[in-house]
ChimeraX commands (.cxc) that place a marker at each C-alpha (Angstrom):
marker #1 position 3.76,-16.39,-123.87 radius 0.5
marker #1 position 1.68,-18.37,-126.10 radius 0.5
marker #1 position -1.98,-19.41,-125.73 radius 0.5
marker #1 position -1.35,-22.36,-124.35 radius 0.5
marker #1 position 0.55,-21.60,-121.41 radius 0.5
marker #1 position -1.86,-18.93,-121.08 radius 0.5
marker #1 position -4.65,-21.52,-120.92 radius 0.5
marker #1 position -2.78,-24.12,-118.81 radius 0.5
marker #1 position -1.86,-21.62,-116.52 radius 0.5
marker #1 position -5.70,-20.21,-116.11 radius 0.5
marker #1 position -7.15,-24.07,-115.55 radius 0.5
marker #1 position -3.78,-24.19,-112.65 radius 0.5
marker #1 position -5.42,-21.36,-110.63 radius 0.5
marker #1 position -9.34,-22.53,-111.10 radius 0.5
marker #1 position -8.31,-25.85,-109.69 radius 0.5
marker #1 position -7.12,-24.60,-106.74 radius 0.5
marker #1 position -9.10,-23.88,-103.50 radius 0.5
marker #1 position -9.61,-19.71,-103.31 radius 0.5
marker #1 position -8.06,-17.99,-100.97 radius 0.5
marker #1 position -10.08,-17.17,-97.86 radius 0.5
marker #1 position -8.40,-13.75,-95.94 radius 0.5
marker #1 position -10.01,-13.10,-92.67 radius 0.5
marker #1 position -10.94,-9.61,-91.74 radius 0.5
marker #1 position -10.60,-8.45,-87.96 radius 0.5
marker #1 position -9.14,-9.26,-85.17 radius 0.5
marker #1 position -8.51,-12.81,-83.86 radius 0.5
marker #1 position -6.81,-14.47,-81.28 radius 0.5
marker #1 position -5.25,-13.03,-77.69 radius 0.5
marker #1 position -5.33,-9.78,-79.47 radius 0.5
marker #1 position -9.25,-9.87,-79.67 radius 0.5
marker #1 position -9.21,-10.95,-76.16 radius 0.5
marker #1 position -6.94,-8.40,-75.18 radius 0.5
marker #1 position -9.31,-5.66,-76.83 radius 0.5
marker #1 position -12.30,-7.56,-74.61 radius 0.5
marker #1 position -9.58,-7.19,-71.31 radius 0.5
marker #1 position -8.98,-3.83,-72.19 radius 0.5
marker #1 position -12.86,-2.43,-73.00 radius 0.5
marker #1 position -13.95,-4.70,-69.52 radius 0.5
marker #1 position -11.04,-3.02,-67.25 radius 0.5
marker #1 position -12.03,0.28,-68.61 radius 0.5
marker #1 position -15.56,0.13,-67.88 radius 0.5
marker #1 position -14.88,-1.30,-64.11 radius 0.5
marker #1 position -12.89,2.29,-64.03 radius 0.5
marker #1 position -15.91,4.04,-65.31 radius 0.5
marker #1 position -17.51,2.48,-62.97 radius 0.5
marker #1 position -15.77,2.62,-60.01 radius 0.5
marker #1 position -15.06,6.17,-60.40 radius 0.5
marker #1 position -18.30,7.55,-61.43 radius 0.5
marker #1 position -19.36,5.34,-57.63 radius 0.5
marker #1 position -16.88,7.97,-55.89 radius 0.5
marker #1 position -17.79,10.62,-57.48 radius 0.5
marker #1 position -21.34,9.49,-56.36 radius 0.5
marker #1 position -19.78,9.12,-52.33 radius 0.5
marker #1 position -18.00,12.09,-51.93 radius 0.5
marker #1 position -20.54,14.26,-53.17 radius 0.5
marker #1 position -23.45,13.01,-50.83 radius 0.5
marker #1 position -20.64,12.06,-47.37 radius 0.5
marker #1 position -19.56,15.75,-48.82 radius 0.5
marker #1 position -23.49,17.38,-48.49 radius 0.5
marker #1 position -23.19,19.81,-51.62 radius 0.5
marker #1 position -26.31,20.62,-52.96 radius 0.5
marker #1 position -27.65,23.43,-55.45 radius 0.5
marker #1 position -27.25,26.10,-52.18 radius 0.5
marker #1 position -24.00,25.62,-51.18 radius 0.5
marker #1 position -21.85,22.47,-49.75 radius 0.5
marker #1 position -22.58,21.31,-45.97 radius 0.5
marker #1 position -22.79,24.07,-43.84 radius 0.5
marker #1 position -21.62,26.74,-46.36 radius 0.5
marker #1 position -24.61,28.33,-48.47 radius 0.5
marker #1 position -24.56,30.95,-51.51 radius 0.5
marker #1 position -27.08,33.98,-50.69 radius 0.5
marker #1 position -27.10,36.83,-52.61 radius 0.5
marker #1 position -25.19,38.53,-49.86 radius 0.5
marker #1 position -22.09,36.36,-49.88 radius 0.5
marker #1 position -21.37,33.14,-48.26 radius 0.5
marker #1 position -22.97,32.11,-45.17 radius 0.5
marker #1 position -22.40,29.50,-42.61 radius 0.5
marker #1 position -24.18,27.86,-40.68 radius 0.5
marker #1 position -22.58,25.99,-37.49 radius 0.5
marker #1 position -19.14,25.70,-36.42 radius 0.5
marker #1 position -16.53,26.39,-38.90 radius 0.5
marker link #1:1,2 radius 0.2
marker link #1:2,3 radius 0.2
marker link #1:3,4 radius 0.2
marker link #1:4,5 radius 0.2
marker link #1:5,6 radius 0.2
marker link #1:6,7 radius 0.2
marker link #1:7,8 radius 0.2
marker link #1:8,9 radius 0.2
marker link #1:9,10 radius 0.2
marker link #1:10,11 radius 0.2
marker link #1:11,12 radius 0.2
marker link #1:12,13 radius 0.2
marker link #1:13,14 radius 0.2
marker link #1:14,15 radius 0.2
marker link #1:15,16 radius 0.2
marker link #1:16,17 radius 0.2
marker link #1:17,18 radius 0.2
marker link #1:18,19 radius 0.2
marker link #1:19,20 radius 0.2
marker link #1:20,21 radius 0.2
marker link #1:21,22 radius 0.2
marker link #1:22,23 radius 0.2
marker link #1:23,24 radius 0.2
marker link #1:24,25 radius 0.2
marker link #1:25,26 radius 0.2
marker link #1:26,27 radius 0.2
marker link #1:27,28 radius 0.2
marker link #1:28,29 radius 0.2
marker link #1:29,30 radius 0.2
marker link #1:30,31 radius 0.2
marker link #1:31,32 radius 0.2
marker link #1:32,33 radius 0.2
marker link #1:33,34 radius 0.2
marker link #1:34,35 radius 0.2
marker link #1:35,36 radius 0.2
marker link #1:36,37 radius 0.2
marker link #1:37,38 radius 0.2
marker link #1:38,39 radius 0.2
marker link #1:39,40 radius 0.2
marker link #1:40,41 radius 0.2
marker link #1:41,42 radius 0.2
marker link #1:42,43 radius 0.2
marker link #1:43,44 radius 0.2
marker link #1:44,45 radius 0.2
marker link #1:45,46 radius 0.2
marker link #1:46,47 radius 0.2
marker link #1:47,48 radius 0.2
marker link #1:48,49 radius 0.2
marker link #1:49,50 radius 0.2
marker link #1:50,51 radius 0.2
marker link #1:51,52 radius 0.2
marker link #1:52,53 radius 0.2
marker link #1:53,54 radius 0.2
marker link #1:54,55 radius 0.2
marker link #1:55,56 radius 0.2
marker link #1:56,57 radius 0.2
marker link #1:57,58 radius 0.2
marker link #1:58,59 radius 0.2
marker link #1:59,60 radius 0.2
marker link #1:60,61 radius 0.2
marker link #1:61,62 radius 0.2
marker link #1:62,63 radius 0.2
marker link #1:63,64 radius 0.2
marker link #1:64,65 radius 0.2
marker link #1:65,66 radius 0.2
marker link #1:66,67 radius 0.2
marker link #1:67,68 radius 0.2
marker link #1:68,69 radius 0.2
marker link #1:69,70 radius 0.2
marker link #1:70,71 radius 0.2
marker link #1:71,72 radius 0.2
marker link #1:72,73 radius 0.2
marker link #1:73,74 radius 0.2
marker link #1:74,75 radius 0.2
marker link #1:75,76 radius 0.2
marker link #1:76,77 radius 0.2
marker link #1:77,78 radius 0.2
marker link #1:78,79 radius 0.2
marker link #1:79,80 radius 0.2
marker link #1:80,81 radius 0.2
view
């Protein structure tokens, strides 16, 4: 290749606009990702709420569950079993 061809090639490339490549997630993929993150957060909140509700309804405490108590001698049932 001669020097003139090389110079001509460099001039053509420099006169064009530089190409800009987008990096990241765009369009419908981004919307789907946000939807799945939102869905996951909602499921986590529902799971936590149901877990707390079950613990409250079943009357769980550090000492035992409901009328069932844990003592040094074993388990003690208060009330009907």
